C-alpha positions in Angstrom: -36.9 -69.2 -81.3 -38.6 -72.2 -78.6 -35.0 -72.9 -77.6 -34.1 -69.5 -77.0 -37.2 -68.9 -74.8 -36.2 -71.8 -72.8 -32.2 -70.3 -72.7 -33.6 -67.2 -71.1 -36.2 -68.5 -68.9 -33.6 -71.0 -67.5 -31.1 -68.0 -66.8 -33.7 -65.7 -65.8 -33.6 -65.9 -62.2 -30.0 -66.2 -61.9 -28.9 -63.6 -63.6 -31.8 -61.4 -61.5 -30.2 -62.5 -58.3 -26.4 -62.5 -59.4 -27.3 -58.9 -60.1 -29.3 -57.9 -57.2 -26.7 -59.3 -54.5 -23.7 -57.9 -56.2 -25.1 -54.5 -56.1 -26.7 -54.8 -52.5 -23.3 -56.2 -51.2 -21.6 -53.2 -52.7 -24.0 -50.9 -50.7 -24.1 -53.0 -47.8 -20.0 -52.4 -47.5 -20.2 -48.8 -48.3 -21.9 -48.6 -45.4 -20.6 -50.6 -43.3 -17.2 -48.3 -44.0 -18.7 -45.2 -43.2 -20.5 -44.0 -46.3 -24.4 -44.4 -46.5 -24.9 -42.6 -49.9 -26.3 -46.0 -51.3 -28.3 -46.9 -48.2 -29.9 -43.4 -48.5 -31.0 -44.3 -51.5 -32.8 -47.5 -51.1 -30.0 -49.2 -52.9 -29.2 -51.4 -49.9 -32.1 -53.7 -51.4 -32.8 -56.8 -52.6 -35.6 -56.0 -54.5 -34.2 -56.0 -58.2 -36.2 -53.2 -59.6 -34.1 -50.7 -57.7 -30.6 -52.1 -59.2 -32.2 -53.0 -62.8 -31.2 -50.2 -65.3 -33.9 -50.7 -68.3 -31.3 -50.4 -71.0 -28.2 -52.1 -69.5 -29.8 -54.9 -68.1 -32.8 -55.8 -70.2 -32.4 -54.3 -73.3 -29.3 -54.3 -74.3 -28.5 -58.0 -72.8 -31.5 -59.5 -74.9 -30.9 -58.0 -78.0 -27.4 -58.7 -78.6 -28.1 -62.3 -76.8 -30.5 -62.6 -80.2 -28.6 -61.0 -82.9 -24.7 -61.0 -82.0 -22.3 -63.8 -80.4 -21.5 -62.1 -77.7 -23.7 -60.7 -74.7 -23.0 -57.7 -72.7 -25.2 -55.7 -69.8 -24.8 -53.5 -67.2 -26.8 -53.0 -63.5 -27.6 -49.4 -62.2 -24.4 -48.4 -60.6 -24.2 -48.0 -56.8 -23.4 -44.5 -55.6 -20.3 -44.6 -52.9 -18.9 -41.3 -52.2 -15.4 -42.7 -51.7 -14.2 -39.7 -49.3 -17.2 -40.6 -46.7 -15.5 -43.8 -46.1 -13.2 -43.9 -43.0 -10.2 -45.1 -44.9 -10.8 -44.3 -48.4 -8.3 -45.6 -50.6 -7.8 -48.6 -48.4 -11.8 -49.4 -47.9 -12.7 -48.5 -51.9 -11.0 -51.5 -52.4 -13.5 -53.5 -49.4 -15.9 -52.1 -51.5 -15.3 -53.1 -54.7 -14.6 -56.7 -53.6 -18.0 -57.0 -51.8 -19.2 -57.6 -55.5 -17.5 -60.1 -56.6 -17.7 -61.8 -53.3 -21.3 -61.6 -53.4 -21.2 -63.8 -56.8 -18.8 -65.9 -55.5 -20.8 -67.0 -52.3 -24.0 -67.2 -54.7 -22.1 -69.6 -57.0 -21.5 -71.8 -54.1 -25.1 -71.7 -53.1 -26.1 -73.0 -56.4 -23.4 -75.5 -56.2 -25.1 -77.1 -53.3 -28.5 -76.8 -54.5 -27.5 -78.6 -57.6 -26.0 -81.6 -55.5 -29.4 -81.2 -53.2 -31.7 -81.7 -56.4 -29.1 -84.6 -57.4 -29.4 -86.2 -53.9 -33.1 -86.0 -53.7 -33.0 -87.2 -57.5 -35.5 -84.5 -59.0 -35.9 -85.9 -62.2 -37.3 -82.4 -63.9 -34.6 -81.1 -65.6 -35.3 -77.9 -65.7 -33.8 -76.9 -62.0 -30.8 -78.8 -62.7 -30.1 -76.5 -66.0 -31.1 -73.4 -63.6 -28.6 -74.6 -60.8 -25.8 -74.5 -63.5 -26.6 -71.8 -65.2 -26.8 -70.2 -61.2 -23.1 -71.6 -61.1 -22.2 -69.9 -64.6 -23.4 -66.9 -64.3 -21.9 -65.6 -60.8 -18.8 -66.8 -62.1 -18.8 -65.1 -65.2 -20.7 -61.8 -63.6 -17.2 -62.0 -61.0 -14.7 -62.6 -63.2 -15.8 -59.6 -65.9 -16.3 -57.4 -62.6 -12.9 -58.6 -61.4 -11.6 -57.1 -64.9 -8.6 -54.2 -63.7 -10.1 -51.4 -65.5 -11.9 -48.6 -64.0 -14.9 -48.3 -62.9 -15.2 -52.0 -63.1 -14.5 -53.4 -59.1 -11.2 -55.2 -60.5 -9.9 -51.2 -61.3 -11.2 -49.6 -58.2 -9.0 -52.5 -56.3 -6.1 -52.0 -58.7 -6.7 -48.3 -57.7 -6.6 -48.9 -53.9 -3.3 -51.1 -54.3 -1.2 -48.3 -55.8 0.8 -45.7 -54.9 -0.7 -42.3 -54.7 0.5 -41.0 -58.1 0.0 -43.9 -59.9 -3.4 -44.5 -58.5 -4.5 -41.0 -59.6 -3.3 -41.4 -62.9 -4.5 -44.8 -63.2 -8.2 -43.7 -62.5 -7.9 -41.1 -64.8 -8.9 -43.7 -67.4 -12.4 -44.3 -65.6 -14.5 -41.7 -67.8 -13.5 -43.8 -71.0 -13.3 -47.6 -69.1 -16.6 -48.5 -70.3 -15.6 -47.9 -73.9 -12.4 -49.8 -73.7 -14.5 -52.6 -71.9 -16.7 -52.6 -75.0 -14.2 -52.8 -77.1 -12.6 -55.6 -75.2 -15.9 -57.7 -75.2 -16.6 -57.0 -79.2 -13.0 -57.8 -80.4 -13.5 -61.0 -77.9 -10.1 -59.9 -76.4 -12.2 -60.2 -72.8 -12.0 -63.8 -73.1 -8.2 -64.2 -72.3 -9.1 -63.0 -68.9 -12.4 -64.7 -68.7 -11.6 -68.2 -69.0 -8.6 -68.5 -66.5 -10.8 -66.0 -63.9 -13.7 -68.3 -64.2 -11.9 -71.6 -63.9 -9.8 -70.7 -61.0 -13.3 -69.4 -59.5 -15.0 -72.4 -60.1 -12.4 -74.5 -58.6 -12.6 -72.4 -55.2 -16.1 -72.8 -55.6 -16.0 -76.7 -55.2 -13.5 -76.8 -52.6 -15.6 -74.0 -50.7 -18.7 -76.5 -51.1 -17.2 -79.4 -50.2 -18.1 -79.7 -46.7 -21.9 -79.2 -47.6 -21.6 -81.6 -50.3 -19.2 -84.4 -49.2 -21.8 -86.3 -47.1 -24.5 -85.9 -50.0 -22.3 -87.1 -53.3 
């Protein structure tokens, strides 16, 4: 139990930042491309309380962490009226991509923090573990959200890339997307997607951080 509490303490802040900035990035991108819906509802905010869904962000992930071999959760979806975007089909992809991109940037920042902790010879174990947790958490959330199933970000991106007729047919999966994703998680099939995408993301994170870390290591 003590080890579980330590693990939750290490991951709490990285998960909170990862979820908050992911959702705020969607809201910012939507406003940038012409839809003020999320902005008018206060979702373009760095306040985590406006993005947290009590069940999806806290209760379900904690219970699954304690009693199952896998963890699944979600934040409160950012409302986007795609019809209000200046170019709905094209801009939908950019709005969807904004969340995973925010997670990628955060993973880079956590990596830089980890390098700085080593450079300044910080001996306390906790911040090192938190920096590592920040990298893993953001890579996981990025990869998971890029899963090409609507309403996940990857599904939105695929919809934007398809021809109109195919995009319409593909988008009809959305009402059942949550159950499809949950089934993939429970059957552990989703790992076949997460593992390579996280590996590629990790490589790109290290590459992006190289200019900052080159002189510190």
